[in-house]
Backbone as CSV, one residue per row, in Angstrom:
resi,resn,N_x,N_y,N_z,CA_x,CA_y,CA_z,C_x,C_y,C_z
1,GLN,39.286,-60.210,154.000,37.915,-60.644,153.847,37.159,-59.644,152.961
2,VAL,36.586,-60.148,151.887,35.835,-59.295,150.968,34.392,-59.196,151.426
3,GLN,33.883,-57.980,151.456,32.466,-57.777,151.770,31.735,-57.287,150.530
4,LEU,30.544,-57.816,150.322,29.702,-57.441,149.194,28.394,-56.873,149.722
5,VAL,27.983,-55.753,149.163,26.732,-55.125,149.588,25.847,-54.919,148.369
6,GLU,24.717,-55.613,148.362,23.768,-55.459,147.268,22.772,-54.347,147.587
7,SER,22.264,-53.726,146.556,21.228,-52.716,146.704,20.412,-52.666,145.423
8,GLY,19.263,-51.979,145.500,18.454,-51.798,144.310,17.215,-52.665,144.237
9,GLY,17.060,-53.566,145.190,15.872,-54.395,145.192,14.637,-53.602,145.576
10,GLY,13.469,-54.226,145.446,12.238,-53.556,145.812,11.030,-54.244,145.242
11,LEU,9.919,-53.522,145.280,8.646,-54.022,144.764,8.356,-53.356,143.428
12,VAL,8.025,-54.165,142.439,7.756,-53.636,141.106,6.630,-54.445,140.478
13,GLN,5.879,-53.823,139.602,4.818,-54.533,138.896,5.404,-55.360,137.759
14,ALA,4.679,-56.385,137.401,5.098,-57.213,136.274,5.289,-56.344,135.032
15,GLY,6.372,-56.610,134.320,6.728,-55.826,133.153,7.670,-54.678,133.452
16,GLY,7.868,-54.398,134.735,8.738,-53.311,135.133,10.207,-53.693,135.146
17,SER,11.023,-52.753,135.614,12.472,-52.942,135.614,13.061,-52.569,136.970
18,LEU,14.175,-53.203,137.278,14.985,-52.852,138.438,16.454,-53.018,138.060
19,ARG,17.296,-52.274,138.741,18.739,-52.423,138.547,19.381,-52.701,139.898
20,LEU,19.966,-53.861,140.025,20.664,-54.228,141.246,22.131,-53.830,141.146
21,SER,22.690,-53.436,142.274,24.110,-53.117,142.348,24.773,-53.986,143.406
22,CYS,26.048,-54.251,143.208,26.830,-55.028,144.159,28.163,-54.310,144.347
23,ALA,28.340,-53.701,145.501,29.573,-52.984,145.801,30.511,-53.884,146.590
24,ALA,31.747,-53.997,146.123,32.732,-54.875,146.757,33.788,-54.070,147.490
25,SER,34.159,-54.565,148.665,35.158,-53.867,149.491,36.554,-54.415,149.228
26,THR,36.943,-54.446,147.971,38.262,-54.934,147.637,38.784,-54.202,146.413
27,ARG,40.100,-53.924,146.440,40.717,-53.269,145.294,41.073,-54.266,144.196
28,THR,40.908,-55.559,144.532,41.199,-56.590,143.541,39.931,-57.115,142.897
29,PHE,38.870,-56.331,142.933,37.575,-56.722,142.358,37.747,-57.192,140.919
30,SER,38.612,-56.538,140.171,38.780,-56.847,138.751,39.382,-58.220,138.498
31,THR,39.858,-58.875,139.542,40.461,-60.203,139.360,39.461,-61.333,139.579
32,TYR,38.243,-60.977,139.984,37.229,-61.990,140.286,36.174,-62.082,139.189
33,ALA,35.742,-63.309,138.907,34.503,-63.467,138.170,33.363,-63.082,139.106
34,MET,32.289,-62.569,138.541,31.172,-62.124,139.357,29.876,-62.744,138.867
35,GLY,29.000,-63.030,139.798,27.729,-63.614,139.401,26.583,-63.129,140.271
36,TRP,25.400,-63.420,139.790,24.178,-63.175,140.554,23.418,-64.493,140.663
37,PHE,22.905,-64.737,141.848,22.090,-65.898,142.122,20.808,-65.420,142.797
38,ARG,19.808,-66.279,142.844,18.577,-65.908,143.534,17.984,-67.117,144.236
39,GLN,17.204,-66.818,145.261,16.547,-67.877,146.014,15.122,-67.445,146.342
40,ALA,14.173,-68.193,145.824,12.762,-67.946,146.097,12.349,-68.761,147.327
41,PRO,11.284,-68.352,147.994,10.839,-69.083,149.193,10.589,-70.549,148.885
42,GLY,11.166,-71.420,149.706,10.954,-72.849,149.551,11.743,-73.484,148.431
43,LYS,12.611,-72.732,147.790,13.400,-73.259,146.670,14.877,-73.108,146.946
44,GLU,15.672,-73.857,146.196,17.115,-73.769,146.332,17.641,-72.523,145.602
45,ARG,18.804,-72.084,146.036,19.442,-70.970,145.352,19.798,-71.391,143.932
46,GLU,19.550,-70.500,142.972,19.814,-70.833,141.583,20.637,-69.753,140.896
47,PHE,21.370,-70.167,139.901,22.194,-69.275,139.099,21.314,-68.374,138.240
48,VAL,21.708,-67.104,138.143,21.006,-66.151,137.295,21.896,-65.680,136.156
49,ALA,23.081,-65.159,136.497,23.971,-64.607,135.481,25.387,-64.534,136.035
50,ALA,26.367,-64.495,135.139,27.765,-64.372,135.535,28.523,-63.612,134.465
51,ILE,29.639,-63.020,134.889,30.460,-62.244,133.961,31.918,-62.461,134.318
52,ARG,32.757,-62.561,133.312,34.188,-62.745,133.539,34.807,-61.500,134.159
53,TRP,36.021,-61.663,134.699,36.676,-60.549,135.371,36.835,-59.341,134.458
54,SER,37.042,-59.600,133.181,37.275,-58.504,132.234,35.980,-57.926,131.685
55,GLY,34.876,-58.634,131.921,33.618,-58.201,131.323,33.456,-58.640,129.882
56,SER,34.387,-59.431,129.383,34.380,-59.803,127.967,33.328,-60.848,127.634
57,SER,32.924,-61.625,128.614,31.928,-62.662,128.373,30.926,-62.704,129.518
58,SER,29.695,-63.005,129.193,28.659,-63.127,130.214,27.786,-64.345,129.909
59,TYR,27.126,-64.817,130.941,26.354,-66.052,130.852,25.050,-65.862,131.609
60,TYR,23.996,-66.511,131.112,22.684,-66.316,131.704,21.927,-67.631,131.834
61,ALA,21.095,-67.691,132.856,20.141,-68.790,132.940,19.108,-68.608,131.833
62,ASP,18.603,-69.697,131.329,17.620,-69.616,130.247,16.403,-68.798,130.653
63,SER,16.047,-68.852,131.908,14.837,-68.184,132.382,14.935,-66.656,132.338
64,VAL,16.156,-66.119,132.268,16.311,-64.658,132.269,16.963,-64.137,131.001
65,LYS,17.371,-65.036,130.130,18.066,-64.628,128.909,17.187,-63.705,128.082
66,GLY,17.758,-62.597,127.636,17.019,-61.630,126.843,16.303,-60.578,127.671
67,ARG,16.213,-60.791,128.979,15.541,-59.827,129.859,16.505,-59.181,130.853
68,PHE,17.494,-59.940,131.305,18.460,-59.451,132.292,19.810,-59.215,131.615
69,THR,20.540,-58.224,132.129,21.888,-57.936,131.637,22.826,-57.733,132.816
70,ILE,23.892,-58.499,132.839,24.907,-58.346,133.878,26.041,-57.483,133.342
71,SER,26.586,-56.647,134.211,27.703,-55.795,133.807,28.542,-55.486,135.047
72,ARG,29.688,-54.858,134.806,30.561,-54.499,135.925,31.362,-53.269,135.569
73,ASP,31.740,-52.536,136.607,32.610,-51.379,136.457,33.786,-51.629,137.405
74,ASN,34.876,-52.139,136.879,36.010,-52.494,137.729,36.643,-51.275,138.390
75,ALA,36.517,-50.124,137.770,37.073,-48.900,138.368,36.307,-48.512,139.635
76,LYS,35.057,-48.933,139.720,34.227,-48.604,140.883,34.039,-49.808,141.812
77,ASN,34.670,-50.938,141.472,34.512,-52.168,142.279,33.045,-52.529,142.462
78,THR,32.281,-52.390,141.407,30.829,-52.583,141.483,30.332,-53.396,140.295
79,GLY,29.379,-54.282,140.598,28.715,-55.041,139.554,27.244,-54.699,139.532
80,TYR,26.597,-55.038,138.413,25.202,-54.653,138.234,24.411,-55.801,137.610
81,LEU,23.110,-55.753,137.856,22.193,-56.644,137.162,20.976,-55.811,136.764
82,GLN,20.869,-55.536,135.478,19.717,-54.814,134.947,18.642,-55.837,134.631
83,MET,17.478,-55.666,135.227,16.385,-56.622,135.064,15.198,-55.913,134.415
84,ASN,14.847,-56.357,133.229,13.726,-55.784,132.488,12.633,-56.834,132.301
85,ALA,11.462,-56.372,131.946,10.332,-57.273,131.686,10.162,-58.275,132.827
86,LEU,10.166,-57.767,134.037,10.116,-58.649,135.201,8.792,-59.406,135.275
87,LYS,8.878,-60.626,135.787,7.732,-61.497,135.926,7.543,-61.870,137.403
88,PRO,6.352,-62.232,137.804,6.162,-62.656,139.205,7.105,-63.783,139.618
89,GLU,7.447,-64.652,138.698,8.348,-65.762,139.028,9.793,-65.318,139.230
90,ASP,10.083,-64.049,138.978,11.414,-63.518,139.291,11.529,-63.108,140.758
91,THR,10.431,-63.160,141.477,10.441,-62.802,142.889,11.371,-63.715,143.668
92,ALA,12.319,-63.111,144.382,13.326,-63.875,145.119,14.248,-62.912,145.846
93,VAL,15.100,-63.479,146.689,16.229,-62.724,147.230,17.386,-62.924,146.262
94,TYR,17.981,-61.836,145.844,19.069,-61.872,144.866,20.397,-61.651,145.587
95,TYR,21.355,-62.531,145.276,22.659,-62.511,145.923,23.764,-62.261,144.907
96,CYS,24.681,-61.422,145.300,25.891,-61.179,144.513,26.957,-62.188,144.932
97,ASN,27.763,-62.598,143.977,28.796,-63.601,144.230,30.089,-63.202,143.529
98,LEU,31.200,-63.326,144.244,32.525,-63.166,143.636,33.248,-64.503,143.725
99,ARG,33.858,-64.890,142.634,34.536,-66.181,142.571,36.017,-65.970,142.276
100,PRO,36.879,-66.244,143.266,38.314,-66.130,143.022,38.823,-67.337,142.244
101,VAL,40.039,-67.235,141.746,40.653,-68.357,141.044,40.886,-69.509,142.015
102,VAL,41.305,-69.154,143.219,41.546,-70.146,144.260,40.820,-69.716,145.528
103,GLY,40.212,-70.654,146.210,39.560,-70.340,147.478,38.058,-70.263,147.356
104,PRO,37.387,-70.053,148.482,35.925,-70.046,148.495,35.344,-68.787,147.871
105,ASP,34.092,-68.902,147.450,33.380,-67.755,146.919,33.035,-66.778,148.035
106,TYR,32.789,-65.541,147.645,32.254,-64.527,148.545,30.800,-64.246,148.170
107,TRP,29.971,-63.996,149.203,28.543,-63.749,148.986,28.095,-62.494,149.713
108,GLY,27.157,-61.794,149.103,26.527,-60.681,149.768,25.394,-61.154,150.647
109,GLN,24.734,-60.203,151.297,23.656,-60.537,152.229,22.320,-60.699,151.515
110,GLY,22.254,-60.263,150.274,21.041,-60.419,149.487,20.155,-59.191,149.507
111,THR,19.386,-59.042,148.438,18.411,-57.961,148.332,17.115,-58.541,147.773
112,GLN,15.998,-58.150,148.375,14.713,-58.718,148.006,14.156,-58.046,146.757
113,VAL,13.714,-58.867,145.824,13.001,-58.399,144.633,11.627,-59.048,144.643
114,THR,10.603,-58.221,144.604,9.224,-58.721,144.589,8.508,-58.151,143.370
115,VAL,7.964,-59.045,142.552,7.266,-58.640,141.335,5.794,-59.000,141.496
116,SER,4.946,-57.992,141.465,3.511,-58.225,141.624,2.845,-58.396,140.269
117,SER,1.806,-59.202,140.259,1.106,-59.465,138.993,-0.033,-58.483,138.768
């Protein structure tokens, strides 16, 4: 069973930055695609960004493109989400996700990001 622990969330003013981390309890971290999702109050969970197992390709929701950067360090079994130019509408609980080739996804417990105007 893979466990994911997110950290780095908090309260920040609009225009500020935060860096989220996702630590995975598996030595096979490098074999999984990784993603970040978020869920705002009263809304469904939505895709934010994803990165291939090798880090060679990344994908972003239109709403965060150009402001957020996803990355990973397979040697440390850790993924990251650098968030710049934050907006109040980025306020949400952010979840880390690992996607194996076969089987269900793994999810972290989430970390709260609050952006004040």
